[in-house]
N, C-alpha and C positions, 0 to 999 in steps of 0.2 A: 234711875232716873226715870219715869215714867213717859211717856209719849203724851201725847194732848191728842186724842182718840178723833176731834171735833172744834176743830180754830176756828174752822167759818161760822161767826153770829151774823147773822141776819139783822141789819141797821132796825130801832124803833122811834127814832128822830125822827123820822121822815117822811113823805108819803113822796111812794116812787112811782112812774109810769111806767110798768110791765109790756112791756113785747116778746114777739121771742122769735127769735134767727130756727130757722129751718132749712137746712142742707141735706139732700141726699151723702144717706153713708150705707157704707160697706157694716155690717155685724160679722165678724172674726171671733171663730172660737178657737185657743189654741187651749191644747191638753183639757183635763176634767173641768175647767172653772177660769177659764182668766178668757176675757172677752175684751178685743180688740173696737174700736169706730175709726176708718178711714173715712175720709175726707176731705171735702177745697173748698177753702173760703179765700175772699177778698183780704190779705193780710191788714191792712187798713180796718179790717173792722174786729183785727184780734183783739184791740183791747178796749173794745164796747160790753167783751165776757171773760176774758183771760188775763192777766196780773203775772209780777215775778216773786216768791216767795222768798224773802232776804230772810239771810241766818244768822239770827239773834237767839239772845237768850233774854228774860224778864226778871221780876225784881227777883223771884223766888229760882234764882237762875234756869231755871225750865229753856232747853233746845224750841225754839223755835224759827221754821222753813230751813230749805236748804242752799239756798243759792250763794254764787258768791258774785261780788261788788261788779257792778258794767266795768266790760274793758272796753275805752272810749278810744282809741285805737284798732281793736277789731274792727267796734261799732261802724267806726269812720270810716272806712275801710269796704268794708261790705255795704255802707250806702253811698259811696262812689258807684259801686261797681254797679248794684239796682239805677245808679243814673244813667249810667251808659246805655250804649243802643243794644237793643237786646241779652237782655240780662237772664238768667236764668238758677234759678235755685231748688233743685231736684230731690234735696231732701231734707223729709218731713221731718214739721216740726213736734214734740210730745208735749203733748197737754193732759193734767189731771182733770177731770169733772166730777165736783160731786153730784149727788142722786138728786139735784135739782134738776139734770141734764137726763134726756129721757130718749128712747128707740122706739120708733114706730115701724116695724116690719112689713113692705111689700106684699100682701097679700095675694097681690096678681102673680107675683114673680117668681119661683120655683127655687129652692134653698137646696144646696146641696148636700146640708147636714152639715159643717162648718162654716158657712158662709150665706146669710142675708142680707138682704136687698133692702132699704129701707129708708125712711128719715130722722134725721138726729136734730131735737128739740130742744135746742138752748134757750134758757130765759135772759132775758134783758131789761133791762135797768136802767133807764136813761141819769138817774142822777146817784146810782147806789155809788158807795163810795168804794175803794180798790178790795180791799179785802173781802168784802162782801158780795163779786164779782164770784162766779161758779166756775171759772179756770184757775189752775195754774199750771204758768208753763215749767215743765220738769227737763226738756231739754230744747235747746235755739233759743235762750234769752237775746244772746247776742242781736243772729238775725231776726226777732222780734222787735228789741231796739232800732235794729239799722228801718226795717220800713215803716215804721210807727214815724222815725226824724226823715227820714229819705222824700224829696223835691217829687212824689209822681203821685197821681189820680187812685191809682188801683194798684196791686199784684198779688196774683191766685197763688194762695202757699198747701198744698200737702200738709196735712195735719192727721197724725196717727195718737186716739184718744181711749182711756182708758177711764174708768166710776168708782171714784169708790171715798169714802169721808175720814180713809182713815189717813192721818200723815205719815205713820215710819210707814205704810204702803207706798205712801209716795216718795220717801226717802228711800225704800231701797231700790226704786225705780232708778233713781236719778244717779243712784251710785252705781249699779248694774250699767244705765247707758252710757257713762263717763268713766267706767271702767276700764278702757284702752286707752282714753285720753291721759291727757296733762292736766288731768283734775289735779287740785292742791294737796298733798298728804294729809294735810292739817285739816282739812276741812272735810274728810271722808273720815280719818279718827274720828272729828268728835260729832259727824253723824251718828258716826257705828250703831251708838248702843241704842239709839233711838229708830231703830231703822225693825223690820218683821221678816218674817218668809228668806225665802234661801240667797244664799250668798257665797259666791264661789269660796272653797275650802278654807285660803290666805285668810279673807275677811271675813268670814264664819268665824274661824279661832282667832281674829284678833279684836272680836267685838267687845268680849268680855274685859282687857286689859282696857281699850278706847273706853269703858263706864267709869274704868280703877282708876283713871288720871281721871275723865271729868267729873268724879265726886271728890279728889283730892285736889282738885282748883276750886271747885265749887261749896265744897261741904265747910262753914264756916270757923267749923273747929279743927282743920286741917290747919299742917304748922304749912302748908305750901296754898294756903289758899290767895287766889289770884297771881299767881307767880307764874305758872304755867302758860305760854305763849299760844294762842290759841288763834282761830279767827275769828271769836267773840269776845275773847281776854287782849287783845293786843297791844296792852302795855304788859302784859306777861316779859317775863326775863328768862325762863328757864323751854329751849326747846319740847315744847310737845311730845316731839318722836323721842327723843332722852330719856323724855320720863316715861313713856314708854314702853322701852328696850328694858329700861330698870326694871320695870314689872314683867315683861315679857320671861325678861330674865330667869326670875328667882322663881315665877309659873312653872317653867319647863324644868327645873329640876332644882331648886333653891328653897327658902326656908317658904315660901308661899304656896309651892306645892303639893302640901297637905290638907290643905283648901281648895282643890281644883279637882274636877272635874275632868280626869287627857279625853273623853273620849268626846266629850260636848265640849269644851275649852271653855263653859261656863265654871261657878263653882259658888266658896260660900263670901260673899262680897261683905257682912257688915268684918267678920271674921279676915278680912287681907286689909280691909282699911281702917280698924285695928293694931292691925301690926306695926302699917308702913305710917302709920302718924303717927303712933309712938317714936318708933326711929328716928323720923326723922325733924320729931322734937327734939330728941338727943342730940340728934347732930346740930339745931338751929341753936342749941347752948351751948352745946361742948366748941361750934367755932364759929362768937357771934362776930370776930370781926370779919369772916368772909360770908354770911350770910344773908341775903337779899342785894347782895353788891351782883352791877351785869358783869359778865361774865368774860370780858378782858379786864377789869379791875377783882376777878374771883375765878379761881378752876374748881372751888366748889361746886357754882352755879353754873359751870361748863358743863357739855356733854361727858366729856372725860372723864369728869368728878361722881356728878349724881350716878353716873351707870356701874364706875366702881365703887363707889358706896354702896350698891345694891348687892355685890357681891361680899362686900365688908356684913351687911348686914344676915347674908345667909349665914358667914361664918359665925357670929355671937349668935346666934338664934340654935344652931349647930352644938354649940358648945353649953348652951343652957339645957340643953333635953334630958327628960322629958316634957320639963316648963318649956313654957313662952317667956321672954325674956322682961322684965318690965321697965317703965320709961329708968326710975334707977339703974338698975342693970346694964339696958343700954348707955347712958351713961358715965357709966364708974368704966365697963367696957372701952367704950370711944375713948374718952380719957387717956387713955394709954397708946392713944395716937398722937395726941395735941403737940409733942414737941420731934415727931419724926415729918408732920405737913407742913406743907411751905402754900398755901393756896393760896395767897395773893403776893407773896415778895422771898426775897432769897430763892435757894437752890434747892430740888430733889435729891438729895446723895441716896440713888440705887445701888451704886456698891464703887469700890473705891478706886474705878475708872471710871465710871457711870454715873456724870451728874446733870442734870436736866434743868435751869432755869424755869421758873415758876411756870412762868406763863408759854415757854415750850410747848406744853404739855398741849397735845389736838386732841380732837376726839375721833380718833383712828382704832381701829382692832388691834393696830400694832401698840398705840399708847396708852388706851384702855386698859390691854391682859398684864403690860408692866407695871401698871398707878395698881390695879385690881391685887395683881402676886405679889407687890412689894408689903402692900397695907394689909394682907391675909396674913403674910410673913410675920410682918414687926407685931401684929398683934397677939399672932401664935407664940410668938420669942415672949413680948412681955409678962401675956395670959398665963402663961404657962415655961418659966424658963427652965424647970427641970427636961423640957420636949424638948426635942431636936423640931425648929421651926418645917416647915413643909409650905409647896406653895400649891397656888389650885393649880389644876387642870383644865381646865375647862379654854376654851376658843374663843372669843367673841368675835360677832361680824356686825 
């Protein structure tokens, strides 16, 4: 899924009254290419040149924006504080400007090589639609909303800004700024595939699996189409983190490893998707009564089922090497597990003295390991009855 490099389109359906907001600013050079601008402005004027980019997907499932919905209780709390005596907000808002915003250096004042004083020039069109404004809030949307709604005449705030026309750059900065805050993991996972630049190693390695999950959820030929719960697919019934774990486990040392570059974390996208779509289409056909049921009614759609079946996929692929299993192969092999699976009723028979009701299994490392080991052992016993069944030596977290 390619990021949209220029999302802001100037409206041509109306005539605008153009003005300029000129604010004293410092231009700060960080490293070889990074340039930031630091300035102060009346918070009540922010909405004349900046808005919030809400995360959503268009009709073609392309991701746009990056901000989560407003937290009304948080905004109300900040607003009450702003309306109290002597309020102070020391933290700067972070704004991404497009290239209509320019900087004029003050030639009368010297630069120390990294910092230049000058003036930031922000175009303002009084009747412009919000999507045509030159600025987007990367960090501070709750403060932005609270200042907007507060019953105060003015409130100066500090702003740190950068200039880019790239949505991917904005998303990268949004994730980095919020990396140490309780940002919903689902939002990070959905944004990762459309970011650029360097991220912390853990997020860098998760970028490719997150893209695979997004494709599984939004490709029309995917058996999991629309079934994965994300911020832009709130109607999904499978937790995105469960599908992400299933993909990551297989990429790490399972069937998908052969399609992955372990150094970069990237891989052969189409090959990975072909294998996953084929396997899960076979799962849907093998267990139709448990498919597309909410997790409380089907442990197949629960994290414990999704992750465990990912290891079954690895075992089936290993059984058919050196060629990859077809849909028919996956279906025939999964059929051996029909009589031992209890996704929606009954009890799992893990051993003579080890039984668990179907809905007692939880999305925990111990239950995932128990179910995965059982399914793999049953599969190997049935597919090769002359061979002693073995269990997986993997451990799940």
